[in-house]
N, C-alpha and C positions, 0 to 999 in steps of 0.2 A: 532120736523122735522127729515126725515129722510137725510144723506149724501151718495149721489149715486156718485162713483167714477169709470169713465169710461177714461180706456187704450183704444185708437182709435187706428183701425188697417183698412188696405183696403178692407178687408172680413170679419174677423172677430175682435171684441172687446171685452173686458175683463170688469166686470161688478164687483165691490165692493159696497155692502149698508151695512151702519151702522147704529144703532139707535141714539137718540142724548146721552147717553150714553159714545156712541162709540163703540158696540159692536155689532162687524158682524155678520148679521143676514140672508143676501144672497150672493151668490158670484154664478157668471155663466157666459158663453161664448156665445156671440149672434154674430149673422151675422149682422155687421155694418147697413146695407142698411135695418132693421127690429128694430132697437133700438126705434123709435118711437111707433112701437106698443107697445112692453115692459114697455117705461117710460107713459105708457099710462094707465097702469094697476097700476101704483103707483100712493099713494097721495103725495101732493104740499112737493117737497123736494128743496134740494139745490144740484145741479148734477156738478159735478166740473171733468173736462176733460183738458188735456194737448193742446198747440197749434201745431194744424197740419192742412195737407191740407181739412182732411174732418173735423176739427171743428165746424168752422162758417157754416158752410149747417147744421150740427147734432145741432148745439148751437141753429137754428135759429128755426128747428124743435121744441127740447125742451120746449123753451121759450116762442110758442107758446099754448104749454100745460099747462102754470101757472106754471111752475118749475125757482127756481132762478138759473140761472147759472154762473157760471166762467170758463172761458176759461184762467190756468194759465199759462205765457211765458214761453217757452221750455226753458229760460236762466234762470228760480228761481228754476225750481222741482230741482236739483241735490243740490241745499240748501236745499227743504226740507227734503231729506232721499229717492230721487227714484235714485239710484243703484248703493246706498251704499254699501261701500267693497267690490264692483265690483259683486255684487250683483242684477241683473236684469233680470226682466221674466214681463211679463204679468200680472203675477196675482198679483207680490210684487209691481208694480210699484203703482196700485189698490188700494191695502192696504195701502200702505204710502199717495198718494193724499188725499181717504177716513181717514185715522185718522188724519191728520194733520184739514182738512176741520172741524173734531169735536172738536176741539180746537181754531183755528180762523178763523178770518175772511180772506179768503184766496183774493189775491189781482187778477182783470181779466182784460186782454185788453178789448180795447172799441169793441164792438160786434155793427158792422157796419149793416147800412140798407139795403135791399135787394138793390135799387137803386143804392148805391154805392158799390155794390159789382158788380153788373152789370158793370157799367161804369170802374169799376176798370180791369175790366177781357177786356173789350173793350180795351182800352188804353193797358193793356199786349199784346193782338192779334194784335195787330197793331205795336209795338215794335218789336213783334219777325217779323213778313214781313219783316218792317226797317232792323231788321237786318242781318235778312236771305238775303238781296240783296244785304245788303252791304259786309258780307262778301263774297258772290261771286263777287262782283266787283274787291274786292281787290285780290282777287287770280287771277283773268283775270290781273289785273294790274303788279303784280306780273312776273306772264309770258312774261307780255310786255315789262317788264325790263330786261328780261335775252335776248330778241330778240333786245332787241336796237332800239323799235317802239316808237316813239312820237303820241299822240295822241291829238286832240284837246280838247283846255279844254270848259267847260259845264255844261250842268246839269245833273245828273244822268239819268234823262229817256232818254235822247241821247247816253248814253254810250253805247249800242251794235251798233249803228248806226255807230258813230263815230271810233269804233274799227276798224268794218269791211270794213270801209270806209282806214281806216289807213295798215289794212293790207294783205287784196285782191288785195292793188297796188304791193305787192312785186311776186313774181317769183312763192313762194312755195306756197302762198295761205292761206287758214284760215285750222287750225287743227280740226277735227271734234269734240275734247275733247274740244278746246277752242268754237264752236259752239255753244254746248251743255249748255255750260253755260251761253253766253248769250241771247240764247233762253228762261230759265229758269229765267234771270233777267227779259226779254221784260215780260213774264207771271207773276210779282210779281208784275210789278206798278202800271198795272187797280186793285190790289187788295190792294193796299195799297192806292191808292186813292179814291176808294169805302171805305176805312176806314175810309181815314180822313173826307170823305164828311158826314159820318153817326157820325163821331163827332160835325161836324159843325153844324149837325140838332140839336144833342142833345143841343149843346150851343144856337143855335136859340132859342131854347124849352124853356129853365129854364131863369128864370127873374135873377138869383144870376149870373149864368155866363155873361148874358149881361153887367152888371154892371159891372166885373173884368174884361173883356176887356175893359170898357174904360179907362184904365189905358195902358199908351202907351208900346210896347213891349209884351203883354199879348194877345197873341189869343186864337181862340177854345178849340186847344187842352188842352193848359197850365191851363186854366181858367175849364174846365171836370176832368181834371186829379185833380187840387186843392180842387174841390168842395166834388170830391170824396176820396180824400185823408183824410178829414178833416170831413168830412161827417155832424156834428151837432158844429157849432161853441161856441156853452154855454157847450160844454165840457171844454174849456179851458178859462182859468183865464185872460188871456191877450196875447200880441200879443207876447210877448216874448217867453212864453210859446208854441205858435206856431214855433216860431224862432224855439226852441231849438227841438221840435217836427222832425221838418222836416233835422236836423244835422247842422244847419248851425250858430251855434255860438260854439263860441272858447270852446275847450277842457281846461282841466284843472288838473292838479298833486302837489297839494298845501299838507304840513304837518309843524304842530308847526309853527314857522318863516318864512319857507320859502313858497315863492307864485309864480307857473311856468303857463304861460298859455300858450296854443299851439293851432296848425289847428284847423280848426273845427273840429264837434266830427263824422259827416257823420251818424253819426243813424239815423233812420226811412228810409223810402221810397226815396230811390235813384232816382229812375228816378223823383220825383217831384222834388225831390234838383236839378237836372239836367237841369230839363226847366225851374225852376228859374235863375239858371244863366247863360242857355240860352236868355232869357227874360231881363236878366239887359244888357247883352252883345249889343240886339239889342235897345234896351233903352239908353245905351251909345253911339251907334253910328249915330243914327235916331236921337236921341232929344238934342242935347249938351247944348241947351240953360231951359232944364226943370231942376226946382229946386232941384229932386233929383240926377240926372248925376253931378252937379254942386258940391253937398255937396260931393258925387262919386271921384269927382275930385280932392277935397282939399285931401282928403285921397289920393288919388294916389300920390300927391306930397311929403308925407311923407311917405307912406310904401308900393306905388307900384302901376301898373295898376290889377296887378294879386291879391292884395287882395282888392283893392276898387271895384271890380267885385265882389266878395265873401258879402263884406260889403251892397252893391247894391241888392245884389239878396235878403240877409237878409231883408233890409231894403223894397222893393217890397214886401215880405211874408207879412211884417208884417203889410203892408199898406192892401193889398188884405186883409187880415182877420181883420181889423178894418172898412172895405167899408161892409165886408157881416154883421158882425156883426150888424152892425149902421145901415142899408139900406141906402147908400149912393152911389154916384158915386164920379169918380175920379176928386181929385181938387190938384191942384200942389200948392197952398198955403198951405193948410194942411199937405200935402202929406212930405213941405219942416220944420215940425218943427221938433227943432231940438233932437237928439238920444243920447242916451250913448256913448261917442268915443270909435271909434277902437283899 
């Protein structure tokens, strides 16, 4: 089997091909967009590349041609020798990856399905719109504080209207630079609503998302992103692996006879972790008699509410995974099963 290492670039990529004995048989530069055409001419090979923006699209194309694909985590490649002795070029990187591939079976990140990638993109685009509106809103709030102007409380959608009502009542009127911000905020709101409706439509059409939304506190956005993040539940051995995957398990720094556990690892998808914590807050406030909330309140008595919410988010994550794996809907009795103490 040939080992094809590709150092991907936005425009051009460096290719290094070795035979099974480890001898370099071909090196060349190729336009990234034409990598598929080049690999069509090669026999079934192991194709190795580092994680980057282009890697998953290239990997999907290469995999469809019958090649074996390895997308190596960017955090791992330095330990393999990439950039050793402060010598890093595209050609050397491709040579190192191809050489290591001939010796060991390199680990690969999960190659998401096209549907999962599309849903992640949809969620990410919506997040970008929300973050832009939040940043603009905060700049206006900052200006209001410098002017000692108080604005009535309300939903973010009505923020521009409330600002105009408060500012236009002053003799100075509304500055043009503030009005520009308010107009952009107003233009973003319909786009955010449209993105939210698109996500909700995705959730309605997906049977797995419908079951996940039977969990109190879990809405369409959380359900769609959860399904997109995990992609395939069978790749996880149990719920604890999923909780670790999204970074909701305690970190640990233990050695010899010393054992030290710290705050959560915060590894994995930060947006998914944030949504699970928000879902936990929603469950905590709206369903005080739910068995999961009662379990979390007992933790809060010992460790504080913040830690209890994180523990509840971790339990929600495990429950959602188990429901997806088992094809079940939410059952308070099953969700109340004891878990490892926090």
